[in-house]
N, C-alpha and C positions, 0 to 999 in steps of 0.2 A: 736657546740663546744663539744658535748657529746663524740665523738669518741676520742677527744684529751686527755680527762680524762681517757678513757678506756686504752689508750696507756701508759700513765704514771703510772697507777695503775698495768697494766700488768708488767711493768719493775719493780715495787716494789715488786711484788710477785715472779718474776723470781730471783731477787737479794736476796730475803728471803730465797728461796730454795737453791740457790748456796752457799750463805754465811754460811749456817748451815753445809754445807759439807765442805766448805774451813777451817773455823776457828777450827775446831776439827780434821781435817785429820791426823795431827801429832799424836794426842793422840789416834785415832782409829788405826793408823799403828803400834804404840808401843803396846797398850794393846790387840788389837784383831789380828793383822797380826804377832805380836811378833818380830817387827823390832826394831834395835837399834836407839839410838838418832841420829846418822849420817844417818843411812838408812831412817828413817822417815823424816829427814829434806831434804834429797836429793829427796825423793818421792814427797815431797810437792813443792819443787823448780821446778823440772821438769814438774809437774802438772799445776803450775800457769805459768810457762813460755811458755808451750805449748798453754794455752788458749789464751793469748795475741798473739801469733803467728798465731792462728786460726782466729783472727780477720782480719787480712790482707787478708787470703784466702776468708773469707766470703764476705769482701769488694769488692774484684776482681769479684766473682760470681755474687754478686749483681749488679755491674755496667755494667758486660759484657754478662750475660747470663740470669740469673733468674729474675732480677728485685728485687726490694727491698721488696715487699709485699710476693711474693714467697719465697724469702730468709728467711724472718722471720718466715713464717708459717712452711716451710720445716724443719728448724734447731730447731724450738720449739717442734716440734714432736719428733725429735731425742733426744733433752733434756729430754723430760717426759719419753720417753722410758729408757734413761739411768738411772733416778731416780728410776723408778719402778724396773729395773733390779738390782739396787744396794740394794733397800729395800728387794728384794725377796732373793737374795744371802745372805745378812745378816742375815734374818730371818730363811732361811732353812740350811744354811750351815756354817756361819762363828761364831756365837755365840755359841760355844760348849766348855765346859758344860755350862748349864744354869746358868745365873747369872754372867758370865764372862764378861769383858770388860771394867771394871772400871779400873782407874789408880792403878796399882799394883796388879791387878787380871787378869792374862794372859788367853787367851783362848788356846785351843788345837791347835797343828800345823796344817796346812791345806794342802790339796793336790794341786798339780800343777794346776789342772783343776779349782779348786775353786778360787785360787789366779788369775788365768788368767781372770776369769768371772769377779772378782772384778775389775782389771785393766781396762778390756773392758768398764765396766760400768761407771767408774769414768772418762774415756777419752771421752766416749760419752757425759758426761755431760759438760766437757770443751769444746768440739766440739759444742754441741748445745746452750752453753752460749755465748762462745767467738765470734763464727763466725758470728751471726746475729746482734751483738750489734752495730757495726757501721751502717749497713744498717738500723737497728731499729731507731737509731738517726736521720738519714737522711730521713727516711721514716716519721717520726713524723713531720718534717719542711715541707714536700711536702704537708701537709694537710692545710697549711695556703696559702691564696691567696695573692700574692705579690702586686696586683693592689688595694687592700683593705687597706687603711691606718691602721684601727683597727686591722686587722689580721697580717699585716706587723709587728705592734708593739708586738702582741702577739707572733709571731714567735721568735723574739729576746729573749723573756723570756722562750721559750720552754726549751733550753739547761739547763737553771738554774733549772727548775721544774723537768726536766729528771734527774738531779743529786740529787735533794732532794728525789725523789722517791727512787733512789738506796740507798741513805743514810738511809731512813726510814725503808727499808727492812733489812738492817744491824743492825739498832737499836734494831729491834724486836728479831733478833737472839741473839744479845749480852744480852738482857733482860729475853728471855724466853727459846729458844731452847738450848742454850750453857748450860743452868742449867739442862734441862732434859737430854741431852747426857752426861753430867759429871757424872751424877748418873748412867750411864750404860744403860739407855733406848735408845739405838742406833735405834732399830726397830721402835719405835713410833716416834722419831726424823725424820728418814728417810722417813716414810710414810706420815708425815705432810709436808715434802718438796715436795713429789710427788703430794700432793693434791693441794698445792699451785700452782705448775707448771701447773696442770690440770686446774685449775681456772683461771690462767693467759691465758692459751691457748684459753679457751672459751670466754674470754674478747677480745681477738684479733680477733677472728672469728666474734663476735657480730657486729663489724663495718664494715664487708667485703663489705656490699652493700652501705655503706655511704663513704668509702674512695673515694676520686676522682681518675680517671684513669689516671696514670703517666707512662711516657716513661721508659723503663727499664734503659736506659743510653745512652748518646749521642754517646758513643763509643761502638759499638757491635763487638766482635772478634769471627769470626767463621772460624776455621782452620787457614789459613795463611792470610786471607783477613780480612780488617778493613773498615768499614763503618761508616761515620760520619753523624749524623742526625742533621739537623739544618743548618744555613747559615755560611759563612766564616765571616761574621760580628759579629759573637758571640764574638770573642776576640778583643781586641785592640792589634796589634802586639807589642811585647816588642823589644826595641832596643838592649837588653843584649843578650848574647849567640848567636850572628849572625851566628856562624859556624853551629848551628843547623838548621838555615834555609836553608842550602843547601840541605837538604833532601827534600825540595819542589820545587827545581829547576829541570825543564825538560831539559834533555841533549839529545843528538843525538841518544844515544842508547834506550832511552824510546820511541823515535819516530818510531824506526825500530821494536823493539821487543815489546811484550805485557808487560804492566806495572808491575812491581815487587812490591808489597806492602811492602817489606822489603827494597827497595831501593828508591822508590819514595813515598813520603807522602804528604797528603794536608796540607795547611797552619794551619788548624785547629789542625790537629794532632801534628804538631810542637809546636804551642803554648801551647797545653795541657802538653806536656813533659817539656816545660819551666816552667809553672806554678807549677808543682810538684818539679822541681829541685830547684826552688826558696824558697821552703819551708824547705828544708833540714838543713841549718844552724839554723834556729828557732827550728826545731824539735831536733837538737843535744842539744841545750841549755836546752829544756825542759826535756830531758833525764837525764841530769845531775842534774836538779832541783828536780827531783823525788827520789834522793837519801835519802833526809831527810824523806820522807813518808814511804820509806821502814824501816829506822831505828825506826819509831814509832811502826811498826809491830813486831820489834824484840827486839832491845836494850832497848826501853821504858819499855817494859814488863819485861825484866831481871832486869833492874834498880828498877822497882816497887817491884819485888820479895824480892829484898835485903832491902826493907824499911819496916816500921811498917804498916801492913796491918790491924791492929786491931782497931775498932772504940770503942766509949765510951761503948756501949752495948756489947762488946766482939764478935761483928760480924766480921768475916774475909772477907776483900774485894779481890776477885781474881783480880790480876795485870792486866789480859786481859780485865776486866770490865771497866778499866779506858779509853779504847778507846771510851766509850759512850760519854765522854766530847768532843773528836774530832768530833764525828757524830752530836752531839747536836750543837756545835758551827758552823760547816759548814752549816747544814741546816738552822739555825737561821739567819747567816749572809745572805744567798742566799735570803731567804724570805723577809728580811729588805733592801736588796740592793737597789731596784728600789725606794721603798717608803722612805727611810731614808738616807741611805749611799750616793747615787747620788746627792740629793738636798743638802746635807751637803757639799759634795765635790764641787759642783758648787758655793755655797755660800763662802766656804773658799778660793778657787782659784779665784773668781770673774771672771769667764769665761762666756761665752755664754752658753746656757742651752744644754750642749753637754756633755754626760757621758764619762768616761775614755774609750780609745779604747781597743781593745782585747791585743794588744801588752803591753799598759801601765798597764793593770791589771795582765798580766803574770809577768811583772817586779815587781810589788808591791808584789805579791805572793812570789817571790824568795827572796826579801827582808826580808818578814816575815819568811820565812822559816829559813833564816840565823839567825834571832833573836830567833826563837825557839830553835836552837841548842846551842846558847849561854846560854839561860836560863837553857836548859838541864844540861849544863856543870857546871853552877853555883850551881844548885840544887845538884849535884853528888859531888861537893866539900863540901858542907855542909853535905851531908849524909856521907861521909868519915870521918868528923870530929866528927860525933856522933856514929860512929861504933868503938867500943873499941876492944881490944884483944880478948874478949869473943865472937865476932861476933854478938853482940846484934844488934837490928835494932830500932835505936832511933828516926829517922826522919819519920814523917807521910807520907803515900803515897800520900796524899792529896796536898803535895807541887808539884807534877808533873802536877797538873790541868792547871797552866799557859802555860807549853810547849805544852800540848795536845791541848788547846784552840787556841794557835797560829798556830800550825800545821793545824788544822781545817779550820781557816780563810785563811790560805796560800792556803789550797786546793780549797776553794771556789773561790778564785782569779784565781789560775793557771788552774785548770782542766776544769772549765766551760769556761773560755776565751779561753783556748787552743782549745776546742772542736768547739767553735764558729769560731775562727780563721781558722782553717783548713777546715771548713766546707764552709766558705765564700769566701776563697781564691783558691777554686778548682772549676772547671765547674760542672753544675748540674749533668751531666752524670758520674763525677768521685767523687762526694761528699762523698760517702760511703768509697772509698779509702782514701780520705783525712781524715775522722775520724778515719778509721782504722789505718792510720799513726800515728795520735796522741795517739791511745791507745797502739800501738806497742812499745812506749817509755817504757812502764811498764816492758815488757819482757826484754828489753835491761838493764834496770836499776838493775834487779836482778843479773846480771852476773857482772855488774860494782861494785855493793855493795860487792860482794864476793871477787873480786879482790882487792879492797881496803882493806878490813878486813884482808884477807890473808897476804897482803903485810906488813900491819901495824904490825901484830903479828910476823911475820917472822923477822922483824927489831928490834922490842922491846922486844923479848923473848930470846934474845942471852945472853950468860955468865951466864945462870942459873936464869935469871929474869922471873918473872911471865908474862910479857907482860902487854899491856894496857887493854885487854879484856879478863882476864882469867876466868876459871870456877867459882872462888870465886871473886867476883868483889870487896871485901875488900883488896885483894892482888893487885889489878891492879889501873889503872888510866883511868877509862872510861871518866873522864871529859876532859882529853887531846884528847881523840878520838873525842869527841863532839866539841871541839874547832878546831880540824883539819877539821872536816865536815863544821863547820861555815866559816874557811878560803876557803875551796874549793867552797862553795856556793857563797862567795863573788867574787871570781875569776869569777865564771860562771855568776854572775850577770853583771859583767863588760863585758864579751863577749857577753852576751844577749843584752844590751844596744847598743853595737857596731853593732851587727846584725840587731837589730831593727831599728837603724837610717839609715842603708844602704838599708833597705828593701823597695822597691816600691810596693804599693798594685797593685794586677792583676785587670785590668779594664774589667768588664764583661757588654756587651751591650746588650740590647733586651733580658734579661734572659727569661722573661715570654713569649715573642713572640716565642722565639726559642723552648721552652718547649712545648708549644701548636703546633708548627709544627712538632716537634718530635712525640708528641703523635698521630697527625694525620697520619703521614708517617707510624707509627707503625700499626695503624688501617687498612690503605689501604693494607700493607703487609699481615696482617691476612686475 
């Protein structure tokens, strides 16, 4: 079990390094690169969106060419190089004059070459972090023996601890590294990130000879040819989408001419395509549910900045630090889920000893996300009542705690269950692609949030009105915007329930036997 711990610690360290760059990238762009608010926001949006799109590319390479272990190792090397390059370019070129880089203390303009090096380094970091993440999650579950009941049960908990490790890395950033970087100590902060990435890479290599040999993926694409490893009994054929089955029918042309892999497919290939297409309605609903989580990263912070951030001892709480309540609630709920939540659920529902399914947990998470938006709207209504004409901040920022906690519990339900669902409903050879598909929803939701907010402001700011989300929140109605998001989340919940009820799980037979067969065929090829 030692290498299982190494894998989770590896992800915690990798996330720590990435989050330290992520959370202050806007501040760095403004104070060091001298970008405007809009330019810095666009820089961050493109950077994050690109990272999640890289996850699909990494999943494809993992399942088709490199295999999961080699994908993880290769991209973590690239990740480490990117962090070292960012540290070096910041230390040698960007922080001039000495002492610049704090908020309000701009650095000197930089040459085009220095800016290009910065962007190359940061996008290497996104590639090195985003591309191997779905492969890493799938690689972690590969370490468990399906035929061992104890390990099979541990496998079901792996995604939970995987997500806890990610959250713990983010919590350390919120508590320590953000404070260091906000003081202008960018060089120290980036070198700490590089050191964490180096340690994470060493931990991954430590288990190299203990990881069980696994097949690269049941579908190996080479040029225009496709080879399926395993038997045709791997799938129970689906009755739906019968028209796709025509791709496996041999016609007269196929008997006369050499088989064209783009015209004639095996039954296994057809069933693999069907299994992916079946997931798309569920995927679409999870994309819409992530809108709430994006608001936590943006509008919750803006709402907190308009509240009273001073404690009894005159200590000012940075609004972004409230994210810690989300992280703590998410991690605490995940750790208590198997030991406390599931037994309580079985006792209340008086059902047989069976925990909620992945789809049920996603539905519960969407409902909680809706509740968090309602609470955020009520808090905003109270904040507006306490804000007088002198723009004072009467309502304490601690009133935001319930909405952060609810979002955190919602994350624990949605994201962990989503990862489990997409991993279990795709064949072993496409497991990384399934997890990558779940992660790509975060890229889509960034654009959806932008469209929603732009549309709302265009409608509500006519005739000289400030709009619902103006620069000064005391002039707007952020509460109405939160109520709108709650209504959209409710509609999304209804759509999800409909899709979940219509979804029929894909049946995989002889998973362990086929994995062993695929591994043996790969060894024979070598």
